[in-house]
C-alpha positions as a printed Julia matrix, in Angstrom:
363×3 Matrix{Float64}:
 -122.29   -90.06  -295.91
 -121.12   -87.71  -293.16
 -117.39   -88.3   -292.73
 -117.2    -85.59  -290.04
 -118.97   -87.64  -287.33
 -116.56   -88.42  -284.51
 -117.22   -91.04  -281.84
 -116.68   -90.27  -278.13
 -112.98   -90.71  -277.39
 -111.88   -92.71  -274.34
 -108.24   -92.16  -273.35
 -106.76   -95.1   -271.47
 -103.43   -94.81  -269.67
 -101.7    -97.87  -268.22
  -98.24   -97.58  -266.63
  -95.67   -99.39  -268.82
  -94.84  -101.93  -266.08
  -98.54  -102.68  -265.54
  -99.1   -102.96  -269.29
  -96.21  -105.43  -269.51
  -97.8   -107.45  -266.69
 -101.19  -107.36  -268.42
  -99.65  -108.7   -271.63
  -97.45  -111.28  -269.88
 -100.33  -113.71  -269.38
 -103.53  -112.82  -271.22
 -105.5   -115.46  -269.27
 -105.04  -113.86  -265.85
 -108.24  -112.19  -264.65
 -106.58  -110.18  -261.89
 -107.19  -106.48  -262.72
 -104.47  -103.85  -262.82
 -104.7   -100.12  -262.02
 -105.11   -97.64  -264.88
 -106.66   -94.29  -265.71
 -109.48   -93.6   -268.15
 -110.39   -90.12  -269.36
 -113.95   -89.67  -270.64
 -115.27   -86.26  -271.72
 -112.32   -84.59  -270.02
 -112.97   -86.36  -266.68
 -110.07   -88.5   -265.42
 -111.13   -91.68  -263.64
 -109.05   -94.17  -261.67
 -110.0    -97.67  -262.78
 -109.07  -101.33  -262.55
 -108.73  -103.03  -265.91
 -108.48  -106.61  -267.13
 -108.85  -108.47  -270.4
 -112.29  -110.02  -270.95
 -113.66  -112.92  -272.95
 -112.34  -116.4   -273.69
 -111.07  -117.1   -277.22
 -111.12  -113.37  -278.03
 -108.13  -112.78  -275.71
 -105.9   -114.3   -278.39
 -106.8   -111.55  -280.87
 -104.38  -108.65  -281.39
 -107.12  -106.12  -280.57
 -108.03  -106.86  -276.94
 -111.37  -106.48  -275.16
 -111.48  -105.07  -271.64
 -113.48  -105.13  -268.46
 -113.32  -101.78  -266.64
 -114.16  -101.35  -262.95
 -114.4    -97.8   -261.64
 -112.22   -97.3   -258.57
 -112.21   -93.57  -257.91
 -114.99   -92.57  -258.1
 -116.57   -95.98  -257.4
 -119.12   -95.47  -260.15
 -119.47   -93.37  -263.29
 -122.81   -92.52  -264.93
 -124.48   -94.95  -262.57
 -122.2    -97.89  -263.44
 -119.56   -99.67  -261.37
 -118.35  -101.63  -264.4
 -118.4   -101.39  -268.18
 -117.17  -103.67  -270.94
 -115.16  -102.45  -273.91
 -115.52  -104.96  -276.75
 -113.09  -104.93  -279.66
 -115.55  -106.7   -282.01
 -112.43  -107.94  -283.78
 -113.98  -110.73  -285.87
 -117.02  -108.71  -286.95
 -116.13  -106.84  -290.16
 -119.1   -104.49  -289.61
 -118.42  -103.77  -285.9
 -122.2   -103.3   -285.46
 -123.64  -106.81  -285.0
 -123.49  -106.81  -281.18
 -125.25  -103.46  -280.83
 -127.7   -104.28  -283.61
 -128.63  -107.46  -281.7
 -128.99  -105.81  -278.28
 -131.22  -103.11  -279.77
 -133.23  -105.77  -281.61
 -133.84  -107.73  -278.39
 -134.93  -104.55  -276.6
 -137.4   -103.89  -279.4
 -138.85  -107.38  -278.86
 -139.44  -106.62  -275.16
 -136.43  -108.54  -273.82
 -134.17  -107.1   -271.09
 -131.0   -106.14  -272.96
 -127.75  -104.25  -272.22
 -127.37  -100.71  -273.49
 -124.37  -100.12  -275.73
 -122.62   -97.45  -277.77
 -119.56   -97.19  -279.99
 -116.52   -95.3   -278.75
 -112.95   -94.72  -279.98
 -110.22   -95.98  -277.65
 -106.75   -94.44  -277.36
 -104.27   -96.34  -275.18
 -101.13   -94.57  -273.94
 -101.45   -92.1   -276.81
 -101.85   -94.82  -279.46
 -105.12   -95.36  -281.34
 -106.67   -98.74  -280.55
 -109.74   -98.1   -282.67
 -113.5    -98.51  -282.52
 -114.92  -100.35  -279.51
 -118.4   -101.14  -278.3
 -119.03   -99.99  -274.73
 -121.52  -102.43  -273.18
 -123.46  -101.93  -269.97
 -122.61  -104.47  -267.27
 -125.47  -106.75  -266.23
 -125.35  -106.2   -262.47
 -127.28  -104.52  -259.64
 -127.08  -101.19  -261.49
 -128.64  -102.82  -264.56
 -131.64  -103.58  -262.32
 -131.72  -100.11  -260.7
 -131.43   -98.26  -264.0
 -134.64   -99.91  -265.22
 -136.5    -99.49  -261.92
 -136.86  -103.26  -261.67
 -137.46  -105.08  -258.38
 -134.36  -106.31  -256.58
 -133.42  -109.85  -257.49
 -130.58  -112.17  -258.34
 -128.5   -112.32  -261.53
 -126.56  -115.31  -262.8
 -124.16  -115.33  -265.76
 -124.1   -118.38  -268.0
 -120.35  -118.97  -268.1
 -120.13  -122.19  -270.13
 -122.13  -124.82  -271.98
 -123.44  -126.36  -268.77
 -125.95  -123.49  -268.59
 -128.18  -125.66  -270.79
 -131.18  -126.0   -268.39
 -130.49  -129.73  -268.24
 -129.51  -132.31  -265.62
 -126.87  -133.52  -268.07
 -123.58  -131.74  -268.62
 -123.1   -130.26  -272.07
 -119.34  -130.56  -271.58
 -118.84  -134.21  -270.63
 -122.34  -135.64  -271.39
 -122.65  -137.01  -267.84
 -125.09  -136.18  -265.03
 -124.19  -132.85  -263.44
 -122.66  -133.04  -259.98
 -124.38  -129.74  -259.14
 -127.32  -127.87  -260.67
 -125.3   -124.66  -260.29
 -122.82  -125.83  -262.92
 -122.54  -123.4   -265.81
 -123.59  -120.39  -263.74
 -121.79  -117.67  -261.8
 -123.78  -115.54  -259.35
 -123.3   -111.81  -259.98
 -126.1   -110.36  -257.84
 -127.82  -111.88  -254.81
 -126.84  -114.11  -251.94
 -126.18  -117.84  -251.41
 -129.89  -118.34  -250.58
 -130.75  -117.35  -254.18
 -128.93  -120.43  -255.44
 -131.8   -122.54  -254.09
 -134.19  -120.84  -256.54
 -131.85  -121.43  -259.48
 -131.48  -125.11  -258.61
 -135.22  -125.5   -258.0
 -135.87  -123.95  -261.44
 -133.52  -126.32  -263.27
 -134.74  -129.34  -261.28
 -138.38  -128.65  -262.17
 -137.61  -128.06  -265.84
 -136.29  -131.61  -265.96
 -138.62  -133.49  -263.61
 -142.14  -132.08  -264.04
 -144.4   -134.5   -265.89
 -145.85  -133.37  -269.22
 -149.25  -132.84  -267.6
 -147.74  -130.7   -264.8
 -145.29  -128.76  -266.92
 -147.65  -126.38  -268.74
 -149.16  -125.06  -265.49
 -146.26  -125.31  -263.06
 -143.39  -123.98  -265.2
 -145.13  -120.6   -265.22
 -144.38  -120.38  -261.48
 -140.66  -120.23  -262.29
 -140.15  -118.44  -265.61
 -141.88  -115.6   -267.44
 -142.84  -117.74  -270.44
 -143.75  -114.82  -272.73
 -140.41  -113.08  -272.15
 -138.54  -116.35  -272.47
 -140.16  -117.05  -275.85
 -139.36  -113.5   -276.96
 -135.73  -114.2   -276.07
 -135.83  -117.49  -278.02
 -137.2   -115.58  -281.0
 -134.37  -113.06  -280.69
 -131.78  -115.86  -280.75
 -133.5   -117.45  -283.74
 -133.68  -114.25  -285.79
 -130.09  -113.16  -285.04
 -128.73  -116.74  -285.36
 -126.52  -116.81  -282.29
 -125.35  -120.44  -282.33
 -124.09  -120.3   -278.73
 -127.13  -118.4   -277.52
 -129.06  -121.34  -276.11
 -126.43  -122.72  -273.72
 -124.19  -119.69  -273.27
 -124.14  -115.94  -273.96
 -126.91  -115.01  -271.57
 -127.67  -114.01  -268.0
 -130.61  -114.99  -265.78
 -132.43  -112.38  -263.7
 -134.91  -113.53  -261.05
 -137.42  -110.79  -260.37
 -137.78  -110.48  -256.59
 -141.46  -109.5   -256.82
 -142.84  -111.83  -259.49
 -140.31  -114.54  -258.45
 -139.96  -115.39  -262.15
 -136.76  -115.79  -264.13
 -136.09  -113.64  -267.19
 -133.23  -114.01  -269.61
 -130.79  -111.36  -270.85
 -128.69  -111.71  -274.06
 -124.91  -111.31  -274.04
 -122.08  -111.48  -276.65
 -123.95  -111.2   -279.95
 -121.15  -110.31  -282.38
 -121.36  -113.71  -284.14
 -124.79  -113.02  -285.64
 -126.63  -111.56  -288.65
 -124.97  -113.89  -291.12
 -121.44  -114.32  -289.71
 -120.19  -116.95  -287.26
 -117.74  -116.68  -284.35
 -114.78  -116.69  -286.79
 -116.31  -113.98  -288.96
 -117.14  -116.46  -291.73
 -120.43  -116.37  -293.66
 -123.05  -118.45  -291.82
 -125.58  -120.61  -293.63
 -129.14  -119.26  -293.14
 -130.33  -122.61  -291.72
 -127.41  -123.01  -289.28
 -129.52  -122.32  -286.17
 -132.73  -124.42  -286.18
 -136.09  -122.76  -285.62
 -136.71  -124.95  -282.53
 -133.44  -123.92  -280.85
 -131.58  -126.43  -278.7
 -131.77  -126.47  -274.94
 -133.92  -128.46  -272.53
 -136.22  -125.63  -271.45
 -136.96  -124.55  -275.03
 -137.61  -128.16  -276.09
 -140.05  -128.73  -273.23
 -141.89  -125.45  -273.84
 -142.29  -126.14  -277.56
 -143.63  -129.64  -276.78
 -146.68  -127.97  -275.17
 -149.33  -127.02  -277.76
 -150.21  -123.71  -276.06
 -146.62  -122.5   -275.84
 -145.72  -123.72  -279.33
 -148.66  -121.79  -280.83
 -147.68  -118.74  -278.76
 -144.12  -119.04  -280.14
 -145.34  -119.42  -283.73
 -147.6   -116.36  -283.42
 -144.68  -114.4   -281.97
 -142.37  -115.39  -284.84
 -145.0   -114.39  -287.4
 -145.52  -110.99  -285.74
 -141.77  -110.28  -285.61
 -141.29  -111.37  -289.23
 -144.03  -108.95  -290.22
 -142.88  -106.0   -288.11
 -139.18  -106.14  -287.09
 -137.3   -108.85  -288.96
 -137.55  -107.31  -292.4
 -135.02  -105.68  -294.71
 -137.15  -102.51  -294.69
 -137.05  -102.27  -290.89
 -133.52  -103.46  -290.12
 -131.3   -102.14  -292.9
 -131.9    -98.42  -292.17
 -130.68   -99.2   -288.62
 -127.57  -100.9   -290.04
 -126.95   -97.95  -292.37
 -127.31   -95.46  -289.53
 -124.81   -97.35  -287.34
 -122.26   -97.85  -290.12
 -122.46   -94.19  -291.15
 -121.94   -93.18  -287.52
 -118.78   -95.25  -287.02
 -117.26   -95.22  -290.56
 -114.97   -92.19  -290.08
 -113.59   -93.77  -286.91
 -113.22   -97.21  -288.5
 -111.05   -95.43  -291.07
 -108.75   -94.51  -288.15
 -108.81   -97.98  -286.54
 -105.34   -99.56  -286.96
 -106.88  -103.06  -287.08
 -109.66  -102.25  -289.55
 -108.74   -99.31  -291.77
 -106.99  -101.51  -294.36
 -110.29  -103.4   -294.87
 -112.69  -100.53  -295.53
 -113.93  -102.24  -298.69
 -115.05  -105.23  -296.58
 -116.63  -102.89  -294.01
 -118.58  -101.15  -296.77
 -119.9   -104.49  -298.09
 -121.34  -105.58  -294.75
 -124.7   -103.92  -295.32
 -125.25  -106.23  -298.29
 -124.09  -109.25  -296.22
 -126.66  -108.47  -293.5
 -129.35  -107.75  -296.12
 -128.68  -111.09  -297.78
 -128.78  -112.85  -294.41
 -132.2   -111.39  -293.5
 -133.67  -112.35  -296.87
 -132.38  -115.94  -296.75
 -133.18  -116.4   -293.06
 -136.76  -115.29  -293.71
 -137.03  -117.87  -296.49
 -135.78  -120.62  -294.16
 -138.08  -119.59  -291.29
 -141.13  -119.32  -293.56
 -140.46  -122.88  -294.72
 -140.05  -124.23  -291.18
 -142.75  -122.29  -289.33
 -145.53  -124.6   -290.55
 -143.95  -127.4   -288.49
 -144.77  -125.45  -285.34
 -148.51  -126.19  -285.72
């Protein structure tokens, strides 16, 4: 194991008064000015805490907006995730890379080491923002992007939060790219998911969503076991040329055998059929259900194996281990960090057993 590998170092400087203001109320989203030095280049930025329950953790996650210059390496924004509850610090990146391998649009990410006001804050995952630059970087057609911000992004007419009929079909979503006119397409999509008859659904739903890419995303959620993945933790991109929605994963640290609290997750915790309205309706159709089953079988043969995944886990953990040893929040638990490869191995083996048992029900 090469202990000499050093991660890119990001030096963050926040004026003491601004830092005090940032810490005064962790729930305020209003950004504050700061400076970030990357590869010797000093950048003026705006910074704010990010996430919901993760803001309570001692190691904070950040959203960075570039101010001067307005963009850096083609990005206006980046996210710096603390990965505090993940003992391995690699689950998020492992998941994003896994989705990309399945043919799903997925954020790019890399590990960095953050120093704040001269004090080591430790290993972070830098995650690409899903915005207009996400589209440009991939040479995709212009379109709209919506973030799923809470459980009401469940593709249903019923609220996941209060179990009543939604007052608006936009509930659960926040528009990041596009104009007000794009909200019509989002609402039309959700309305049709819920109102098309069974005989109409198979043909007409393909006018709204790229079914193959959607099923690939479902498979990604199923294999990684992201419990919140079906009603949260994703973004919707509507391709301006095909006029079809695609789905982009987000926040995948509670995966690969550990839940949102970092506890060991049972291998059958996330059902093979998933749980949102669009997935349920698709899997009710024989053609789509067979397509999904074939997809699962192919992925279980090619990608979701110990032989394929564990070398990737080993490579990531070897890359970050020297820096984890310098992380003030993690260095006292290096024994736990070193055991995570076996935790992920065990998860893959047991998850495969569960899926093999359940896949026959998809006939």
